[in-house]
C-alpha positions in Angstrom: -10.5 -20.0 -52.8 -11.3 -17.4 -49.9 -13.3 -14.6 -50.6 -12.2 -10.9 -49.8 -14.3 -10.5 -46.9 -12.8 -13.5 -45.3 -9.3 -12.7 -46.0 -9.8 -9.4 -44.4 -11.0 -10.9 -41.5 -8.0 -12.9 -41.3 -5.8 -10.3 -41.8 -7.6 -8.2 -39.0 -7.0 -11.2 -36.8 -3.3 -11.1 -37.6 -2.9 -7.4 -36.7 -4.8 -7.9 -33.2 -2.6 -11.2 -32.7 0.8 -8.8 -33.7 -0.3 -6.1 -31.4 0.1 -8.4 -28.4 -0.6 -7.6 -24.9 0.6 -4.0 -24.5 -2.1 -2.6 -26.5 -4.7 -4.7 -24.7 -3.0 -3.8 -21.3 -3.4 0.0 -22.3 -7.0 -0.7 -23.0 -7.7 -2.4 -19.4 -6.3 0.8 -17.7 -8.7 3.1 -19.1 -12.3 4.1 -18.5 -14.9 3.7 -21.1 -14.5 7.0 -22.2 -10.9 6.3 -23.0 -9.0 8.3 -21.1 -6.9 6.9 -18.0 -7.9 6.0 -14.8 -4.7 7.5 -13.5 -3.4 10.1 -15.7 0.3 11.0 -15.0 3.0 13.2 -16.8 5.2 10.3 -16.8 5.6 6.6 -16.3 7.0 7.4 -12.9 4.4 9.7 -12.0 1.6 7.6 -13.1 2.7 4.4 -11.6 3.4 6.7 -8.1 -0.2 8.0 -8.5 -1.8 4.4 -9.0 0.7 2.8 -5.8 -0.8 5.9 -3.7 -4.1 4.0 -3.9 -2.4 0.6 -2.6 -0.7 -0.7 0.3 2.5 -0.7 -0.2 4.2 -4.0 -1.6 5.7 -6.4 0.9 9.7 -7.3 0.7 8.6 -10.7 -0.9 6.5 -9.1 -3.6 9.3 -6.7 -4.2 12.0 -9.8 -4.1 9.9 -11.6 -6.5 10.1 -9.2 -9.2 12.2 -10.5 -12.0 12.9 -7.6 -14.6 15.7 -5.3 -13.5 13.8 -2.3 -15.0 10.8 -3.0 -13.0 12.9 -3.0 -9.8 14.3 0.3 -10.6 11.3 1.7 -11.4 9.7 0.5 -8.0 12.8 1.7 -6.2 12.4 5.2 -7.4 8.8 5.3 -6.4 8.8 3.9 -2.6 11.8 5.3 -1.7 
């Protein structure tokens, strides 16, 4: 039989697993102070700020995007 701490540890691991990549990805885009590296007023605004620091994507890069949502957002930013 498992002790209370061990069960709680397993529950915590399960919660982290269920969080998925989204929460971890958000954390990667933040400085240690917890603030976004590129704060924006919207998703489009934030991506526009990020992309303004990078070279434009190549045609091949754009064509390789499979997600219609991502393509639509990118189209709004680069056109």
